[in-house]
Every structure is written in C-alpha cells, then in structure tokens.
C-alpha positions in Angstrom: 0.0 0.2 -0.1 1.1 3.3 -1.2 -0.6 6.2 0.9 2.4 8.4 -0.6 2.0 7.9 -4.1 -1.8 7.9 -3.7 -1.8 11.2 -2.5 0.5 12.7 -5.1 -1.7 11.0 -7.9 -4.5 12.5 -6.7 -3.8 16.1 -5.9 -2.4 15.9 -9.3 -6.0 14.8 -10.9 -8.6 16.0 -8.5 -11.0 19.1 -9.0 -11.3 18.4 -5.0 -9.3 18.8 -2.6 -6.5 15.8 -0.6 -5.8 16.5 2.6 -3.1 14.0 4.5 -3.7 13.2 8.4 -7.0 14.7 8.2 -8.7 15.3 12.0 -11.8 13.0 12.2 -12.8 15.3 15.0 -13.6 18.1 12.6 -15.8 15.8 10.4 -18.2 14.0 12.9 -21.0 15.7 15.2 -19.4 13.5 17.9 -16.5 15.9 17.8 -13.9 12.9 18.1 -11.2 11.2 15.9 -8.1 10.4 15.4 -6.6 11.5 11.4 -7.8 10.0 8.3 -4.2 9.3 5.9 -6.3 11.0 3.2 -9.1 12.8 3.4 -10.3 13.5 -0.2 -13.4 15.5 -1.4 -14.9 14.7 -4.8 -16.4 17.5 -6.7 -17.6 15.2 -9.8 -17.9 11.9 -11.2 -15.0 12.1 -12.6 -13.2 13.1 -9.4 -15.0 9.5 -8.2 -14.2 7.8 -11.1 -10.3 8.7 -11.0 -10.1 8.3 -7.3 -11.4 4.7 -6.8 -9.1 3.8 -9.5 -6.0 5.6 -8.0 -6.5 4.0 -4.3 -7.3 0.6 -6.1 -4.1 1.0 -8.0 -2.4 1.4 -4.7 -4.0 -0.9 -2.8 -5.5 1.8 -0.4 -8.7 0.6 1.5 -11.3 4.0 1.4 -14.6 4.7 3.3 -17.1 7.6 2.4 -18.8 9.6 4.8 -21.5 12.0 4.9 -21.6 14.4 7.7 -20.2 12.4 10.6 -23.7 12.1 12.0 -23.8 8.4 12.6 -20.5 7.7 12.8 -17.6 7.0 15.4 -13.9 7.5 14.7 -11.1 5.8 16.5 -8.3 7.4 18.4 -6.3 5.8 16.2 -7.8 7.3 13.5 -8.2 4.8 10.2 -5.6 3.4 8.2 -6.6 4.6 4.1 -8.8 7.3 2.3 -11.7 8.8 3.3 -13.9 10.1 0.7 -16.4 13.1 0.8 -19.4 14.2 -2.2 -18.4 17.9 -2.4 -19.5 20.4 -5.2 -21.5 18.3 -7.9 -23.5 16.2 -5.1 -24.8 19.0 -3.1 -27.2 20.2 -5.9 -31.2 19.8 -6.0 -34.3 20.8 -7.4 -38.2 19.7 -7.4 -39.0 18.3 -11.1 -43.2 17.8 -10.4 -43.4 15.2 -8.0 -40.1 14.2 -7.9 -37.2 15.5 -5.5 -33.6 15.4 -7.3 -30.8 15.5 -4.9 -27.4 15.3 -4.3 -26.2 12.4 -2.3 -23.8 15.3 -0.2 -27.3 17.6 -0.2 -28.4 18.2 3.7 -31.4 16.4 4.9 -32.4 19.0 6.7 -32.5 21.5 3.4 -34.1 19.2 1.6 -37.0 19.0 4.2 -36.7 22.6 4.4 -37.0 22.7 0.4 -40.0 20.7 -0.2 -41.5 22.6 3.0 -41.3 26.0 0.7 -42.1 24.6 -2.0 -45.7 23.1 -0.5 -44.6 19.3 -1.3 -45.8 16.9 1.5 -44.1 13.6 2.1 -40.9 14.8 4.0 -42.2 16.1 6.9 -40.9 12.4 8.9 -37.2 13.5 8.4 -37.7 16.3 10.2 -34.6 17.0 12.9 -32.7 13.8 11.0 -29.3 15.2 10.6 -26.7 14.1 8.3 -26.9 13.8 4.4 -29.2 12.1 2.0 -26.2 9.6 0.9 -26.1 8.5 4.4 -29.6 8.5 5.3 -30.2 6.4 1.7 -27.2 4.0 3.0 -29.1 3.1 6.4 -32.7 3.5 5.0 -32.9 6.2 7.8 -36.2 7.0 9.4 -38.4 7.2 12.1 -42.0 5.6 13.4 -43.1 8.6 11.4 -41.4 6.8 7.7 -38.1 6.7 6.2 -36.5 7.6 3.3 -36.7 3.9 1.2 -40.2 4.7 1.0 -39.6 7.7 -0.6 -37.4 6.5 -2.8 -37.9 6.8 -6.9 -34.5 5.8 -8.2 -31.0 5.9 -6.6 -27.3 6.7 -9.0 -24.4 4.7 -8.1 -21.2 4.7 -9.3 -19.6 1.6 -9.2 -15.8 1.0 -9.8 -16.7 -2.4 -11.9 -19.9 -0.9 -13.6 -19.5 2.7 -13.5 -22.8 4.4 -13.4 -26.3 2.7 -12.0 -29.5 4.0 -11.8 -31.0 1.3 -9.8 -35.1 1.8 -8.9 -36.4 2.7 -5.5 -38.6 -0.4 -6.1 -35.5 -3.5 -6.9 -34.1 -2.0 -3.4 -34.6 -4.3 -0.4 -35.3 -1.8 2.4 -35.0 -3.0 5.9 -34.7 -1.7 9.3 -31.9 0.4 9.4 -30.5 -1.3 6.2 -30.8 -1.0 2.4 -30.1 -3.4 -0.5 -27.7 -0.8 -1.7 -24.8 -1.6 0.9 -21.4 -2.9 -1.2 -23.0 -2.2 -4.6 -21.1 1.4 -4.9 -20.8 4.7 -3.9 -24.4 6.6 -3.8 -24.5 9.7 -6.0 -27.9 10.9 -6.2 -31.4 10.0 -5.9 -35.1 11.2 -6.8 -37.5 11.3 -4.0 -40.9 11.4 -4.7 -43.1 14.0 -3.1 -46.8 15.2 -3.9 -48.1 18.5 -3.4 -49.8 19.0 0.3 -51.8 21.5 2.5 -49.3 24.5 3.6 -50.8 24.5 6.9 -50.7 20.9 7.7 -47.3 20.4 6.3 -46.1 23.1 8.5 -48.0 21.5 11.6 -46.7 17.9 10.9 -43.2 19.1 10.9 -43.6 21.2 13.8 -44.7 18.5 15.8 -41.7 16.0 15.0 -39.4 18.6 15.4 -40.8 19.5 19.3 -40.6 15.9 19.9 -37.3 14.8 18.9 -36.1 18.5 21.0 -38.3 17.4 24.1 -37.0 13.6 23.7 -33.5 13.8 22.7 -30.1 15.6 23.3 -30.2 17.9 20.4 -27.6 20.0 22.3 -24.8 17.7 22.8 -22.6 15.6 20.7 -23.4 12.6 20.1 -24.1 10.1 16.8 -28.0 9.9 17.0 -29.0 6.9 18.4 -26.1 4.2 19.4 -28.3 0.8 19.6 -30.8 -0.5 16.9 -34.1 -1.5 18.6 -34.6 -5.1 18.9 -37.1 -7.0 17.2 -40.8 -5.6 19.4 -38.5 -3.4 21.9 -37.2 0.0 22.4 -33.2 -0.1 22.9 -34.0 3.2 24.9 -36.0 1.5 27.2 -33.8 -1.6 28.1 -30.9 0.6 28.6 -33.0 3.0 31.1 -34.6 -0.2 32.7 -30.9 -1.8 33.4 -30.3 1.5 35.2 -27.7 2.8 32.8 -28.9 6.6 32.5 -26.3 9.2 33.4 -23.2 6.2 33.6 -20.0 8.1 32.8 -16.3 6.8 31.2 -14.3 9.3 30.9 -15.7 12.5 28.6 -18.7 10.3 27.5 -21.9 10.1 29.1 -25.1 7.7 29.0 -27.7 10.6 28.1 -30.2 11.1 30.8 -32.6 12.5 28.6 -32.5 9.7 26.4 -30.4 6.0 27.2 -30.0 5.2 23.4 -27.8 8.4 23.0 -24.5 8.6 24.2 -23.4 12.2 24.5 -19.9 13.6 24.5 -20.2 15.9 27.8 -16.8 16.8 27.2 -13.2 15.8 26.3 -14.9 12.2 25.6 -12.4 10.1 23.0 -13.4 7.0 21.1 -12.2 4.6 23.6 -14.9 6.3 25.9 -17.3 5.6 24.2 -16.8 2.2 23.0 -16.1 1.0 26.4 -19.7 2.5 27.3 -21.2 0.9 24.5 -19.8 -2.6 25.7 -20.6 -2.1 29.0 -24.5 -1.1 28.1 -24.4 -4.3 26.0 -22.9 -6.6 28.5 -25.1 -5.2 31.2 -28.2 -5.2 28.9 -28.1 -8.6 27.7 -27.1 -10.5 31.3 -30.9 -8.5 32.1 -32.8 -9.9 29.7 -30.9 -11.6 27.3 -30.9 -9.3 24.4 -27.9 -8.3 22.4 -27.9 -4.9 21.3 -26.7 -4.2 17.8 -24.6 -1.1 17.0 -26.8 1.9 14.7 -23.7 4.2 15.0 -20.6 3.0 12.0 -17.3 2.3 13.3 -14.4 3.9 11.4 -10.6 2.3 12.0 -9.4 0.1 14.6 -11.2 -0.1 18.5 -9.4 -2.6 20.8 -10.9 -3.2 24.1 -10.1 -1.5 27.1 
C-alpha cells in the first residue's frame, strides 16, 4: 500500500481537495476521531471515478463519509482514505412530483426545500441529521416513515460497472439497512413528493421537531441513536431499565434524557464511547438476554480496554 503515492496522484488529478492526516474530529458530530491518512473531497463524477481507480491501483482502502452524524472514528484514526462528496453532489431541485438531490445534500435542507414549495412526503425527516447519501445507505427513518419508502431511483457509481441507475422498487429496504450496501458510492436520488396543504405540512413538521427536541439531547455532541431497536422492543427503554442512564466513562455519558444516546460531555475519546457501548451491551444482555446491535458506524481500529 502506498498512501504517499496515492496522495501525489490524487492532488494532480482531482478538482476537489486532498489532505493528509486530517483529524476526523473535525468531520463528525461527536467531535471525536483521530486522523485519516487521506481525506479527499470529490466534486464531480470524474473525481469519484479517478479516485477509486487510483486508490485501487495503490492498494489504499477507502471509506465514504457524509456529515459524520452516525459515525465514531477510532482515536488512532483510519489507515486509508476517507472520501467525502462535494460540490456537484450538493445540488437539488424539485421536478414535478420528484425531488432530485445529490447524495451530499443535507437532509434538513431538503426537508425545508420541500416545505417551501408546498410539497408533502418528507415531514417525517424533520430533525434527522446528516446527508441524503447516509440516509439512503442505512434507510434512515423514524416511526413516522423512512427514506426508502420515498425513493423513486438511486444513482450509484461502481468501480467495476461505472454509473448505475437503480429503481427504488428493486432495492431491499429494511430496518436501518438497505440493499445498496456494497453496490457502489451513492451519488444521487430522486424522492417522491406530492402537493400538500402548507398548513398541514407545517403542523406535522412542528409537531415532529418538538417531539425530537423534547426527547433527545440535540444540544450535545452525539451520533444519534447508538443501538438499533430489537424486534418488538426499544433499545432506549432496555438501557434505562438496566439503570444505565447517566453512566459515565471519561468524557462520555449515557444521556439522562434518552438512554440510547451516548453524548460527548466534554473531552470524550472514542475509547470512552466504545467502552460505554460494551458496558451497555453486556449489562442489557445479562439482564434481559437481548443482544443490542450498534446503529452507529465504527471506523478504524477499536481495541477493548
């Protein structure tokens, strides 16, 4: 593997930026994370294709990242290239009953755009952080809906096949997962929207946002829900019933407001968060027999300590 050679070639080839040893704490909502050996902003389809080719030729592993709202990066960083979609993939427009948006579009911006145009169908996404690409990859949603239910088409880039257009009906959508995993980099999607009553749309958005603000620690650095809900149960309720609300490790704390959030209460490390996650899993498993599975994505090497 030659990271140095890849960096030189990428700097000569991309319209986007290439940085070495970029602190990932700058790129996650946890404000935690060691350096990525390479951090590349890809501003065009050409940048995407070129980057994947060069990284493949140089044997450098890579990972695509959005706004870092569902991500915990190891304190030791990531031995590879972190890829972020840039300029060309932030565009969005409403065309009839479709909202076409690049994968780097911020979900909150798309919700506001739809609302401003009097379009219904995305109110469930109010308050959901991150980018459209991340939402599609994990089929982000709430009890009021999920992104998979709105998808008309998704455009991907595959190193082997190039650009691919996939219809939403041909994608397997599940709870916090989608059939898009491993198929390529998500570049764009068309979401179905519809004309709605502006008063009803605003009312729904305000109600859902109020619920989120009242039940989640939105004012503190976190990565959202840490664990997926087991079938027929609530991860937050299981953690709370185990008496773990307020539990601390270093600068990380199980939120007293919502037990399925681990917040950075000041100076938390990735090891602090990962250690709390293991404690939660062990305690809940011993108490209920339920094994909680992480919802947040871990990047880098995590060793138990």
